[in-house]
N, C-alpha and C positions, 0 to 999 in steps of 0.2 A: 504494500498499500504506499502510494508516493504521498507524503504531505511535507514535501521540501516548500518552505514558505515563499520561495522565488518561483515555484512551479505554476502558479496561477497567470503571474504576468508573461512567463516564457510561452504558455499554452495560448494565452490571448493573442499576444502578437504572432505567434504561428498561424492562427486562425484568421486574423486581419491579412497577414501575407498570402494566405491561400484564397481569399476572396479577391484581392488584387490579381492573384495569377489566373483565377478564372474569368476575371474580367479581361485580361489581355489574350487569353486564349480563344474566349467567346468572339473577341473582335479580330481574330485571325492573325495575331501579330507576335514576333518574337520577341525575346528579352531585349534584344539589341535594338530592335525598332522603337521600343518603348523608351529604352535608355536615350536615344538619339532625340526623340519627339520631346522628351522632359528635361533635356540637357542634365543626364545623369550618366555615370559610369555604369556600364553592363554589370559590374561586379556589385554595385550598390543596389540595382533592381534585384539582383540575385538574392541578396542578403535581406532585403525587405521581403520578398516572396517566401523565404525561409524562417521569418520570424526572428533573425539575428539582429537585425536593425531596425528601429522603428522609423516609420515613414513621417515626415513633416506634414502640416496642412497643406503647403503648396505642393509637396510630392502628391498628395492624394488628390488634389484637384487637377493638377496636370496630367496624371496618370488616368483618371476617370474621362478627362475631356478627350484624350489620345484614344480610348477605347469606346468614345461615343456613349459613355454612361454617366452624363453630367446629372442625372436624377438621383444617383447613388451617392453623390458627394456629402450632404449633409449627415447622412447615416454612417458613413465611413468615416468623416471626421469626429462625430461622437463616439464611435467605437474606438477610434484611437485615443482620443481624450480620456476614455474610461480605462483604457489599459494603462495610460500613464499615472492615472491619477490613484491606481491601486499600488503604486509603489511611492511612499513618500519619504524623502530622505530627511532623516533627522536634523543634520547639520543646517540645512537649508530652512526646514521649516522651524527650527528653533529660534530663529533669529527674532521671531516675533514673541518669544516667550514659551515657556513649557506649558502654560495653561492651554495652549491652542493646538497642540500635538495631537494627531490621530483623530480623524474626523468620526471614526467609529466609536470612539470612547467620548462622545460629545453629551451633553445633558439630553439633547434633542434625540438622539439614537436611543438613550437609556429609557426615556419616556415612551418610545414606540415599541420597546421590547417587553414581553412578558415572560419568555423562558431564557434564561442565561445559563448556557454551559459552559463551564470555565474549568480549564486545566493550568495548573501552575506547579512545575517540578521542584522549583528552588526558591521561590520568594512568595509572600502572601499577595493574594489578589488584592488589587487596589480598593475595591469595597470592603475589604476586611482590614485595612490598614489604620492603625492608630495616627494621629497627627505625629506624633515624634517619629515614627517610622517612615511617614511620607516626607517629611523634612529631611531626614537622613538619606533617602532614596535620590530626592530632588539635588541634594548638594554634590553628591556624585555625579548626576546628569550635568549639572551646570558647567562643572569643571571640564568633563569630558567633552561636551558640545561646544564650550565656549559660549554658552548662553546667557542673556541678561537675567539677573536675579529677580523673579516675579513670585517668589515663594508664597508670600501672603495669599496673592491672588488666586495662585493654584491650589493651595490649600483649601481656600474658601469654595472654589469651583469642585474640587473633589468630594467636599463634604456635601455638597449640594446634588452632586451626581450620586453618591452613595445613598442619601436619603430617596432618590427617585427610584434607585434600584431595589432599596429594601422596603418595597410597598407590600403589603399582606396579598395583594391581588396578583403578585408575581411569583414565579419559581425560580429559586437560586440553586443550581446543580453545580456542585464544585468538587474536583478531584485535586488533591495535593499530593505531592511527594513528600516523603517523611523528612526529606532535606530542607522543604520549606519551614519545617517546625525548628530545624537547627540552624539554619542561616540567620546569624546575628547581626543586628544592625545597632550600633551604639552600644551602651553599657548592659551590663547584665540585667539592671532594674529595667530598663527599657524593654529588652526581649522579654522578660516575664510579663510585663503589662501586656505586650502584644499578644503573647499565648493566652493570657487571661481573657483577653478581648476576643479572641478566637473562640474560647470555650463559651463565651457568653452568647456568641453569634450561632454556634451549633445547636443551642437549644431553641432558638427560632422554628416554628413548625414548617414554614415554607422554604427554609433553608437546608439544603441537604449537603453534608459533608463529608467525603470519603478520604481516607488516606493511605496510600501504597506504602507498606512497610518496605523499610531499605532492603530486608533479605529476602522478599518475597520473589517466587518464581515469576519471571516477567514473560509476556507474551507480545504486548503491544509496546511500540518504539515512540514512548512520547518523550522526546528528548528537548522539546520546546514548548513553551506555554502557548496556549490560544484560547481565544473566546468565540463561543458560537451565539450571536443574537438571533433568538427564534430559529427559522431556517432561511433568513435573509441574507447573512454575511458572517464571515469568520475574521476576526482580528489576529494578527500575530505581531509581534515585535522582535526584532534584530538588534544588536548593538548600534547600528546606523540607520534602520529604517522601519517604517511601520509597513506592512502587509496587510492589503483588503482583499479578501477571496469573496467572489459573488458568483462565480458559476455554479449553477445547482448540482452538478455532477461531483464536482470538487468539495463544495459543502457537504455533499452526502458522505464523502470520504471521512471527513472530518466527524461528523456525527457517528460514523461507524468506529472511528478511532476512539472517540471518547466514552463509546458505549463499553470498548474493550477495557479501557483504562478503569472504568467503573465497577468491571467485573474483578479487577486485581485488588481494589481498595477494600478497605475494611470500615465499618460504619459504626454508630451508635456508641455503646460502651467501649467497644474494642478501639474505637478512633479516638474516644475522649482520654483512654487510658494512656495512648501514645504521646498524647500533648501531656498529660500529667506526668509522665515519666520524665520527658524533656524540661518540664518545669521544675521537678524535683532535682534535677542534676545542676540547675544554675546556682 
């Protein structure tokens, strides 16, 4: 099962390239003919058709016009824009402040979501984080991304977002790796507060928290955290970018992966005991 966080972008570019190839072939043109008509090198035409390189808006307009398919220009451009917006580079986006990063983690998206499926192998999910934990995480990212410090505004935004997510009408399904309990931010007392807060959230009826013990036999390969918003989209974060998955088939793969992760987790008393064990060791 391929859940490489860049696969959605790659596949979408390939599909866009395949559409442009079909236009060319339907017009009875060779790649070289399109290259000459659109003032591109033939190698670039090939790279676009194979999804290796993204076409510009001008490329798309010239290509469609050459192939006599001007009517398809708006849809092709919209598709290309969707492909590129699914990969948001942190360094560029963070110039406006951390509170604006990741459109899927916006308050509006949370308002429109009723079922959250969340997998985090090594960190606490944002809606579970204490303010101290949030500020410690932000401090790392401000330095790493050389972003302007908007910590107070970001903390306020995250608090509002958490309140929206933790509405009784919603369902919050979470699978954590045991390492998420052990990864410490700040002082031991800060970590104890975070775990105590987690225990309180685990008692909420509409919140389900499973924890995958470190020594359990694994089947699923959940090496990266991801959030599934209903069946509409998946959000992932890498050290340098946010990935948004919107293709239904790929969302289905993430749902299947999440269900595998759920089957490996422990719940209820067993999950709370794992948290209590880590707390007792602090």
